[in-house]
C-alpha positions in Angstrom: -2.0 -27.5 -16.6 -0.9 -26.6 -12.9 0.6 -23.3 -12.3 0.4 -23.7 -8.5 4.1 -23.5 -8.4 4.1 -19.9 -10.1 1.8 -18.6 -7.5 4.5 -17.2 -5.0 6.0 -15.0 -8.1 2.6 -13.6 -9.1 2.1 -12.8 -5.2 5.7 -11.3 -5.3 4.7 -9.2 -8.2 1.4 -8.0 -6.9 3.4 -7.1 -3.8 6.0 -5.1 -5.4 4.2 -3.2 -7.8 1.7 -2.6 -5.1 4.3 -1.2 -2.7 6.1 0.9 -5.2 3.0 2.6 -6.1 2.0 3.1 -2.6 5.5 4.3 -1.9 5.2 6.7 -4.4 2.0 8.4 -2.6 4.4 8.6 0.3 7.4 10.3 -1.1 4.8 12.9 -3.0 3.4 13.8 0.4 6.3 13.8 2.5 9.5 14.4 0.0 7.6 16.6 -2.7 8.5 13.9 -5.4 7.1 13.6 -7.8 5.6 16.9 -8.0 1.7 17.5 -8.3 -1.3 18.7 -6.5 -0.5 16.8 -3.4 3.3 17.4 -3.2 4.3 18.1 0.2 0.9 18.2 1.6 2.2 16.1 4.5 4.7 18.6 5.6 2.0 20.7 7.5 1.5 18.0 10.3 -1.6 19.4 11.4 -3.7 17.4 8.5 -4.8 13.8 8.3 -2.7 13.1 4.9 0.7 13.7 7.1 -0.2 10.4 9.0 -1.3 8.8 6.0 1.9 9.9 4.1 4.2 8.5 6.9 2.0 5.1 6.5 2.4 5.2 2.8 6.3 6.0 2.7 7.3 3.6 5.6 5.1 0.4 4.8 5.2 1.2 0.9 9.0 0.4 1.4 8.5 -2.3 3.6 6.0 -4.0 1.3 8.0 -3.6 -1.7 11.2 -5.1 -0.2 9.0 -7.9 1.5 10.6 -7.2 5.0 7.5 -7.3 7.7 5.3 -7.8 4.8 2.3 -9.1 7.2 2.3 -6.4 9.7 3.2 -3.4 7.1 0.3 -4.6 4.8 -1.9 -4.9 7.9 -1.6 -1.2 8.7 -1.5 -0.3 5.3 -4.9 -1.9 4.7 -6.2 -0.4 7.6 -5.0 3.1 6.7 -6.7 2.8 3.4 -9.7 1.6 4.8 -9.9 4.8 7.1 -8.9 7.0 4.1 -12.0 5.8 2.3 -14.4 5.9 4.8 -13.0 9.8 6.1 -12.1 11.4 2.8 -14.0 9.7 0.0 -17.3 7.8 1.0 -18.9 11.2 2.5 -18.4 12.9 -1.0 -20.7 10.1 -3.0 -21.8 6.5 -2.4 -20.4 5.5 -5.5 -16.4 4.7 -5.4 -16.2 5.8 -9.2 -17.9 9.1 -8.2 -16.2 9.9 -5.2 -12.5 8.7 -6.0 -12.1 6.3 -3.8 -11.6 3.4 -6.1 -7.7 3.1 -5.5 -8.3 3.6 -1.8 -10.5 0.3 -1.8 -8.2 -1.6 -4.1 -5.1 -0.9 -2.0 -7.0 -1.9 1.1 -8.0 -5.3 -0.3 -4.5 -6.0 -2.0 -2.9 -5.2 1.1 -5.4 -7.4 3.0 -4.6 -10.2 0.7 -0.9 -9.8 1.3 -1.5 -10.3 5.1 -3.3 -13.6 4.2 -0.9 -14.8 1.6 2.4 -13.5 3.1 5.0 -11.7 0.6 5.3 -14.6 -1.9 8.9 -15.1 -3.7 11.7 -12.6 -3.7 11.4 -11.2 -0.1 13.5 -10.1 2.8 11.0 -12.1 4.9 11.5 -15.1 3.1 15.2 -15.2 2.7 15.9 -17.2 5.7 13.3 -19.9 4.9 14.8 -21.0 1.7 15.3 -25.1 1.8 
């Protein structure tokens, strides 16, 4: 059974859900929503989380709607790689112990989107319909 015709929809689902989850990190840091331990942490622009919060908010939104997907995913992937090596890796070698498994996963999901593109249901793809 050949399901290759479904691949763009699968990529779109991965893009939309990853983008929404990434966006949530940005809204928490910058807009204090949802509340929690890191709510409002980016409002003090003297910490590295401020830069990450801006990237998470803007790139998360762009990735979710599929606009400028490849550049947004590239920037988000690099941000997550930097976050892992700056914040998580120094704590412990193993990602499960240093809390960096989500950063690694985001990094590679976004890198995958750089390679594959946005898939179906994207603003980027609206002009390319046949």
